[in-house]
C-alpha positions in Angstrom: -7.2 18.1 -41.0 -7.3 17.0 -37.4 -8.2 17.9 -33.8 -6.4 19.7 -31.1 -5.8 18.2 -27.8 -4.3 19.2 -24.4 -2.1 16.1 -23.5 0.4 15.6 -20.4 3.4 13.3 -20.7 5.2 11.7 -18.1 8.7 10.3 -19.0 7.8 6.9 -19.1 5.3 7.8 -22.1 8.4 7.3 -24.4 8.3 3.6 -23.5 4.7 3.2 -22.7 2.6 5.4 -25.1 -0.9 4.3 -23.8 -0.1 6.1 -20.6 -0.4 9.5 -22.3 -2.8 11.5 -20.6 -5.6 13.4 -22.5 -6.6 16.6 -20.4 -8.9 17.8 -23.0 -10.2 17.5 -26.2 -10.6 20.9 -28.5 -14.0 21.2 -30.5 -11.8 23.0 -33.3 -11.0 21.2 -36.5 -7.7 22.4 -37.7 -5.0 21.6 -40.2 -1.5 20.2 -39.8 0.1 23.3 -41.7 -1.7 25.8 -39.4 -0.5 23.6 -36.3 3.1 24.1 -37.8 2.7 27.8 -38.5 1.6 28.1 -34.9 4.3 26.1 -33.3 7.2 28.0 -35.7 5.7 31.4 -34.4 5.3 30.3 -30.6 8.9 28.9 -30.7 10.3 32.5 -31.6 8.5 34.0 -28.6 8.5 31.6 -25.8 10.0 28.4 -24.3 9.3 25.0 -26.4 8.0 23.5 -23.3 5.0 26.0 -22.7 3.9 24.9 -26.7 3.8 21.3 -26.5 3.9 20.4 -22.7 7.1 18.9 -22.3 7.7 15.8 -20.2 6.2 15.8 -16.8 8.6 14.2 -14.4 7.5 11.0 -13.0 6.3 10.7 -9.2 9.2 10.8 -6.7 9.4 10.8 -2.9 12.5 12.9 -2.9 12.6 15.9 -0.8 10.9 19.2 -1.7 13.4 21.9 -2.5 13.4 25.3 -4.1 14.7 23.6 -7.4 11.6 21.3 -7.6 9.1 24.0 -6.6 10.1 25.9 -9.6 10.0 23.0 -11.8 6.5 22.1 -10.4 5.6 25.6 -11.0 6.7 25.5 -14.6 4.7 22.2 -14.8 1.6 23.5 -13.7 1.4 26.5 -16.1 -1.1 25.8 -19.1 1.0 24.7 -22.3 -0.4 25.4 -25.5 1.0 26.6 -29.1 -2.5 28.1 -30.2 -5.9 28.2 -28.9 -9.4 26.9 -30.6 -12.5 28.8 -31.8 -13.6 28.7 -28.1 -10.4 29.6 -27.0 -9.5 26.2 -25.7 -5.7 25.8 -25.3 -4.0 23.3 -27.7 -0.8 21.6 -27.4 -1.0 18.5 -29.5 -2.5 17.6 -33.0 -4.2 14.5 -34.3 -5.5 13.7 -37.4 -9.2 12.8 -38.3 -10.7 10.6 -40.7 -12.1 13.2 -43.5 -12.4 10.8 -46.4 -10.7 8.0 -48.2 -8.1 10.2 -50.0 -7.5 12.2 -46.6 -6.9 8.9 -44.8 -4.4 7.8 -47.5 -2.4 11.0 -46.8 -2.7 10.2 -42.9 -1.4 7.1 -43.4 1.9 8.4 -44.9 2.3 11.1 -42.3 1.2 8.8 -39.2 4.6 7.8 -38.1 6.2 11.1 -37.6 3.3 12.4 -36.3 3.0 9.8 -33.4 6.7 10.1 -33.0 6.3 13.6 -32.2 3.2 13.2 -30.2 4.7 10.5 -27.9 8.4 11.4 -27.8 8.3 15.1 -29.0 10.5 13.8 -31.9 9.4 13.0 -35.4 12.1 10.3 -35.6 10.8 8.8 -32.6 8.1 6.5 -33.9 7.7 2.7 -32.7 5.2 0.4 -33.5 3.6 0.3 -30.0 2.5 3.9 -30.5 -0.4 2.6 -32.5 -1.7 1.2 -29.5 -1.5 4.8 -27.8 -4.1 6.0 -30.6 -6.7 3.6 -29.0 -5.8 4.6 -25.6 -6.4 8.3 -26.7 -9.5 6.9 -28.5 -10.9 5.7 -25.0 -10.1 9.0 -23.2 -12.0 11.1 -25.8 -15.0 8.5 -25.4 -14.7 9.4 -21.7 -14.4 13.2 -22.2 -17.8 13.8 -22.6 -21.4 12.4 -22.1 -22.8 10.8 -25.5 -25.1 13.3 -27.1 -24.1 16.3 -25.0 -22.5 17.9 -28.1 -23.0 17.5 -31.9 -19.6 18.7 -32.6 -17.7 16.5 -30.0 -19.9 13.6 -31.3 -18.8 14.3 -35.1 -14.9 14.5 -33.7 -15.3 11.4 -32.1 -16.7 9.5 -34.9 -14.1 10.6 -37.3 -11.4 9.8 -34.9 -12.8 6.5 -34.5 -13.1 6.0 -38.3 -9.2 6.5 -38.5 -8.4 4.4 -35.4 -10.6 1.7 -37.3 -8.6 2.2 -40.7 -5.4 1.4 -38.5 -6.8 -1.7 -37.3 -4.9 -3.9 -40.0 -1.7 -2.0 -39.4 -1.8 -2.4 -35.5 -2.7 -6.1 -35.7 0.3 -6.7 -38.0 2.6 -5.0 -35.4 1.2 -7.0 -32.5 1.8 -10.1 -34.4 -0.7 -13.2 -35.1 -2.6 -14.5 -31.8 -1.9 -11.0 -30.0 -4.9 -9.3 -30.8 -5.7 -7.2 -27.4 -9.4 -7.7 -27.3 -9.1 -11.4 -28.1 -6.3 -11.9 -25.5 -8.3 -10.0 -22.9 -11.4 -12.1 -23.3 -9.4 -15.5 -23.6 -8.1 -15.2 -20.0 -6.3 -13.4 -17.3 -2.8 -13.4 -19.3 -4.2 -11.0 -21.5 -5.3 -8.6 -18.7 -2.3 -8.1 -16.7 -0.7 -4.8 -17.0 2.4 -6.5 -18.5 0.1 -6.9 -21.4 -2.4 -3.9 -21.2 -1.0 -1.1 -19.2 -3.9 1.0 -19.5 -7.7 0.0 -19.6 -8.8 2.9 -22.1 -6.5 1.3 -24.4 -9.1 -1.6 -24.4 -12.0 0.4 -24.5 -10.9 2.5 -27.6 -9.9 -0.7 -29.3 -13.3 -2.2 -28.6 -15.1 0.9 -30.0 -12.8 1.0 -32.9 -13.2 -2.7 -33.8 -17.3 -1.9 -33.5 -18.2 -4.0 -30.5 -22.1 -3.1 -30.2 -23.0 -5.5 -27.4 -20.6 -6.5 -24.7 -21.7 -10.1 -23.6 -21.4 -11.2 -20.0 -18.1 -13.2 -20.7 -16.3 -9.8 -21.5 -18.3 -7.7 -19.1 -17.4 -9.8 -16.2 -13.8 -9.8 -17.5 -13.6 -6.1 -17.5 -15.5 -5.3 -14.3 -13.0 -7.8 -12.4 -10.1 -6.4 -13.8 -11.2 -2.8 -12.8 -11.5 -4.2 -9.3 -8.1 -5.7 -9.5 -6.4 -2.6 -10.5 -8.5 -0.6 -7.9 -6.9 -3.1 -5.2 -3.6 -2.8 -6.5 -3.4 1.0 -6.4 -5.5 1.0 -2.9 -3.3 -1.5 -1.3 0.1 -1.0 -2.9 2.6 -1.3 0.1 0.0 -2.5 2.6 0.6 -5.1 5.2 -0.5 -8.6 4.0 -2.4 -8.8 7.6 -5.0 -6.5 6.1 -5.7 -8.4 3.0 -6.0 -11.5 5.3 -8.5 -9.6 7.4 -10.4 -8.8 4.6 -10.3 -12.4 2.9 -11.5 -14.2 6.0 -14.5 -11.7 6.5 -15.5 -12.5 2.6 -15.2 -16.2 3.2 -16.3 -16.8 6.9 -18.7 -13.9 7.7 -20.3 -14.8 10.6 -23.7 -13.5 12.7 -23.6 -10.8 15.1 -24.5 -13.1 17.9 -21.6 -15.3 17.1 -19.1 -12.4 16.7 -19.9 -11.1 20.0 -19.5 -14.7 21.8 -16.2 -15.2 20.3 -14.7 -11.6 20.8 -15.5 -11.7 24.6 -13.0 -14.4 25.3 -9.8 -13.0 26.7 -6.4 -14.4 25.3 -4.9 -15.1 28.6 -8.0 -17.5 29.5 -5.9 -19.8 27.3 -3.2 -19.9 29.8 -3.6 -23.2 31.8 -0.2 -22.9 34.0 -1.0 -20.4 36.9 1.6 -18.4 38.6 2.6 -18.9 42.3 5.0 -17.6 45.0 7.5 -20.4 45.0 7.9 -19.7 41.0 8.5 -16.0 41.5 10.9 -16.8 44.2 13.1 -18.3 42.2 13.4 -15.4 39.9 14.2 -13.4 43.1 16.8 -15.8 43.9 18.3 -15.6 40.6 18.5 -11.6 40.8 19.8 -11.9 44.2 22.5 -14.4 43.1 23.4 -12.2 40.0 23.6 -8.8 41.7 24.7 -9.2 45.2 26.4 -12.2 44.9 28.2 -11.5 41.6 27.3 -14.9 39.8 27.1 -13.5 36.4 27.0 -17.0 34.9 24.1 -18.5 36.9 21.5 -19.7 34.4 18.1 -18.0 34.9 15.2 -20.1 36.1 12.9 -21.8 33.2 9.2 -21.9 33.8 6.7 -23.8 31.3 3.5 -22.0 30.3 0.8 -24.1 29.0 -1.3 -22.5 26.3 -4.2 -24.5 25.1 -5.5 -22.5 21.8 -6.2 -23.6 18.4 -7.8 -22.1 15.3 -10.7 -24.6 14.6 -11.3 -25.6 11.0 -14.0 -23.3 9.5 -16.3 -23.9 6.7 -17.0 -21.5 3.8 -20.1 -19.4 4.8 -23.3 -18.9 2.9 -24.0 -15.6 1.6 -25.3 -13.2 4.7 -25.5 -9.8 5.8 -22.2 -9.5 7.2 -20.6 -10.4 3.7 -22.6 -8.1 2.0 -21.8 -5.4 4.4 -17.9 -6.2 3.8 -18.2 -6.2 0.2 -20.1 -2.8 0.5 -17.1 -1.6 2.5 -14.6 -2.8 0.2 -16.1 -1.3 -2.8 -17.0 2.1 -0.9 -13.5 3.8 -2.2 -14.3 2.5 -5.7 -16.0 4.9 -8.2 -16.7 4.7 -11.7 -16.9 8.5 -12.0 -13.4 8.8 -13.7 -14.5 6.3 -16.3 -18.2 6.5 -16.4 -18.6 8.0 -19.8 -16.9 5.4 -21.6 -18.3 2.6 -19.8 -21.8 4.1 -20.6 -21.0 4.4 -24.3 -19.9 0.7 -24.4 -22.9 -0.4 -22.3 -20.7 -2.0 -19.6 -22.7 -2.2 -16.4 -20.9 -2.6 -12.9 -21.9 -5.3 -10.7 -25.3 -5.1 -9.1 -25.5 -6.4 -5.5 -29.5 -6.3 -5.4 -29.1 -9.2 -8.2 -28.7 -12.4 -6.2 -26.6 -14.3 -8.8 -24.3 -11.2 -9.6 -23.9 -10.6 -5.7 -22.3 -14.4 -5.7 -20.1 -13.8 -8.4 -19.2 -10.7 -7.1 -18.0 -12.2 -3.9 -15.8 -14.4 -5.7 -14.7 -11.7 -8.0 -13.4 -9.6 -4.9 -11.7 -12.6 -3.2 -9.8 -13.3 -6.0 -8.9 -9.7 -6.8 -7.7 -9.4 -3.0 -5.7 -12.4 -3.3 -3.8 -11.4 -7.0 -4.2 -7.7 -6.3 -0.4 -7.2 -7.0 1.5 -7.5 -10.4 3.6 -10.0 -9.1 0.7 -12.2 -7.4 -1.3 -12.0 -10.7 1.8 -13.0 -12.7 2.2 -15.9 -10.6 -1.3 -16.8 -10.9 -1.3 -16.7 -14.6 1.6 -19.1 -14.8 -0.1 -21.5 -12.0 -3.5 -21.0 -13.6 -4.9 -20.5 -10.5 -6.7 -17.2 -11.7 -10.4 -18.3 -12.6 -13.2 -17.6 -14.6 -15.5 -15.8 -11.6 -18.7 -16.2 -13.8 -18.5 -20.0 -14.0 -16.1 -20.9 -11.3 -17.3 -18.8 -8.4 -17.5 -21.7 -5.9 -14.2 -22.8 -6.7 -12.4 -19.6 -6.3 -13.7 -19.4 -2.7 -12.7 -23.3 -2.4 -9.2 -22.5 -3.2 -8.8 -19.4 -0.9 -10.3 -21.3 1.8 -7.8 -24.1 1.1 -5.0 -21.6 1.5 -6.2 -20.2 4.8 -6.6 -23.8 6.1 -3.1 -24.7 5.1 -1.6 -21.9 7.3 -3.9 -22.8 10.3 -1.3 -24.5 11.9 1.2 -21.6 11.3 -1.4 -19.2 12.7 -2.0 -21.1 15.7 1.5 -21.6 16.6 1.9 -17.5 16.3 -0.9 -16.8 18.4 0.4 -19.5 21.1 3.5 -17.7 21.2 1.9 -14.3 21.3 -0.4 -15.4 24.5 2.8 -16.9 26.0 4.6 -13.6 25.6 1.6 -11.7 27.0 1.5 -13.7 30.0 5.1 -13.6 30.8 5.0 -9.6 30.4 1.8 -9.7 32.6 3.7 -11.4 35.2 6.5 -8.9 35.2 4.2 -6.0 35.2 1.9 -7.2 38.1 4.3 -8.5 40.4 4.6 -6.8 43.7 8.1 -7.8 44.7 10.8 -5.7 43.2 13.3 -8.8 43.6 10.9 -10.8 41.2 10.5 -8.0 38.8 14.4 -7.7 38.5 15.0 -11.2 38.1 12.2 -11.5 35.4 13.8 -8.4 33.7 17.2 -10.1 33.6 16.0 -13.2 32.3 13.3 -12.2 29.6 14.4 -8.6 28.6 17.8 -7.9 29.6 18.7 -5.6 26.6 15.5 -4.0 26.6 14.5 -5.7 23.2 12.3 -8.4 22.2 8.4 -9.1 22.3 8.1 -9.4 25.9 9.6 -6.0 26.6 7.6 -4.4 24.0 4.4 -6.1 25.4 5.6 -5.1 29.1 5.7 -1.2 28.2 2.4 -1.5 26.6 1.1 -3.1 29.8 2.7 -0.8 32.2 1.4 2.1 30.2 -2.0 0.7 29.6 -4.1 3.3 31.9 -7.3 1.3 31.2 -5.5 -2.0 32.9 -5.4 -3.0 36.7 -3.3 -0.5 38.7 0.6 -1.7 38.2 2.2 -2.2 41.6 5.4 -0.4 42.2 4.9 1.4 38.7 7.3 4.3 39.6 10.2 1.7 41.0 9.7 -0.3 37.8 9.9 2.7 35.3 13.1 3.7 37.3 15.0 0.4 36.5 13.6 0.5 33.0 14.8 3.8 32.3 18.1 3.9 34.2 19.0 0.1 33.9 20.0 0.4 37.4 18.5 -0.7 40.7 19.1 0.8 44.2 17.7 -0.8 47.2 16.8 2.4 48.8 16.9 6.2 47.9 20.0 6.9 50.0 21.9 3.7 49.2 25.2 4.7 47.7 25.6 1.1 45.4 23.7 0.9 42.4 23.3 -2.5 40.8 23.2 -2.8 36.9 20.3 -4.6 36.0 19.7 -3.9 32.2 22.2 -3.1 29.5 25.1 -3.1 31.6 23.6 -0.1 33.4 23.3 2.0 30.4 20.1 4.4 30.4 17.3 4.0 28.2 16.4 7.0 26.0 12.9 6.3 24.8 11.0 7.8 21.8 9.0 11.2 22.2 5.6 9.3 22.2 6.5 6.8 24.9 8.0 9.5 27.1 4.5 11.4 26.7 2.8 8.4 27.7 5.1 7.7 30.7 4.4 11.3 31.9 0.6 10.7 31.7 0.8 7.3 33.4 3.1 8.6 36.3 1.8 11.7 36.8 3.7 15.1 37.2 5.2 14.5 40.6 6.8 11.0 39.8 7.8 11.8 36.2 9.7 14.9 37.9 11.4 12.7 40.2 12.4 10.0 37.3 13.5 13.2 35.2 15.9 14.4 38.0 17.6 10.9 38.4 18.1 10.5 34.6 19.6 14.0 34.2 23.2 13.8 33.7 22.9 10.3 32.0 24.2 9.4 28.4 23.4 7.1 25.6 25.7 6.5 22.8 29.2 4.8 22.6 30.0 1.9 25.2 33.5 1.6 26.5 35.5 -1.4 28.1 33.6 -2.8 31.1 36.7 -2.1 33.4 36.2 1.6 33.0 40.0 2.4 32.3 40.3 5.3 30.2 41.3 4.9 26.6 44.2 6.7 24.9 42.1 9.7 24.6 41.2 9.7 28.1 37.6 8.5 27.8 35.4 5.7 29.6 32.1 5.0 30.7 32.1 7.5 33.4 33.5 10.1 31.1 32.4 9.7 27.5 33.6 11.5 24.7 30.7 14.3 24.5 30.7 13.9 20.9 29.3 10.1 20.8 27.0 10.4 23.2 23.5 12.2 23.8 22.8 13.6 27.0 19.3 13.2 28.6 17.2 16.0 27.8 13.0 16.1 27.9 
């Protein structure tokens, strides 16, 4: 005798049975022979996958095609081999603990039943499938509120007795010293996904063992791991800068007045070397020498920009409203709703920010969870023993994070100085009112339309909230065409950027240029760009190759024509 379930198996369940997903639990108690008869009859009239659910393909980023749309449609259809007394679908069967004699028969049949449940093959049993039982128990506990249905409570109680009866067998398969609850309590090495892929396994195991009271040590460990796994899901593939910002806010939260005073300071105020006409004149002479006097080997002028900036050493802030607000923000996306019932049954409370002590511990928990949110990071922390108990070492956790930031302070200072220097160089290019100076600086700092200076320059030129840029149309013309004409009717064009090749910007940049220039000036630029190409580059001499193509007459199959 047993209970019916609706389960969903992704392909990796074969190797990771604790990841089997229980979608619903039947209230019908039925016999194994009845299930076998229902399966035999169903197989004669339908597809096998429709009665036991088959395997669901693991998530993929592949393109959507008519084939996988059809597969998704098949997967979304309800699978069942029979229905229960309340017409609920059933596609899997698990035994219950009816009595001692019944349990003895269950133990004999357990291996083929588990093999079929997890691999759809009665010979597919492996010892780790025993842990899958506890994962299912945790999900059954979570399926309904305590006391909602007497029948559901009976099924849960009898399945719990069955899991309890399998404890010795499970511990024997795990080996001495590998009890999942003891390892989880002992330290972070027993909490990683390498050791515990599904938290429901732990919850089911605790219930089967008979843990009536969850002490603070276990409670804090469970709550912290739930937060860490939440961050692992939320920030997977996210830039490390975002994590750093969160950590700094948790460590060095400052008052609103201080925040306002520091944010008002402009980056360019750290530049101590001012530009002058003589400095600009050197770049104008450089442009003239290269373009008009044909001195391509002439070295561009150098200018020394002094930036006085440093990141002051900070101390860890005591708890304040800004830090509390950051903690609330970080936990806003965390919901216990998916696991609310099982936590309630086990008596596990999440952290209470209104409690001063728990708020302090929660702060260190969040810092630690953010530092070690990824699987690689937590595994490394376990080896290096840098993942600490937040309950007793909350100050040390903050100190370690602070030490890590302080060690990188010099690197971040140097990076910021370089960023300010780049901004100043781009600003000097953008704000010059002499086209000769503009040409010289472009040839010196962005000859190939690449690098940080060029990217920053484009941002400044297209920033409509900044000071009006002098000669904007002329500068854009040089940037897009790569060439310069002294006046509109001049016959000679000077190759300034990329040997005079045109620049085909992406669509978003082109749209911003249109908005910045205005319709009339954009139309003029568009007319100049028509007929220009971007693509294969031939020899500088412009001598045709053996196919008759050269820079003035490129192969149309290898180039792209300007078309807005």
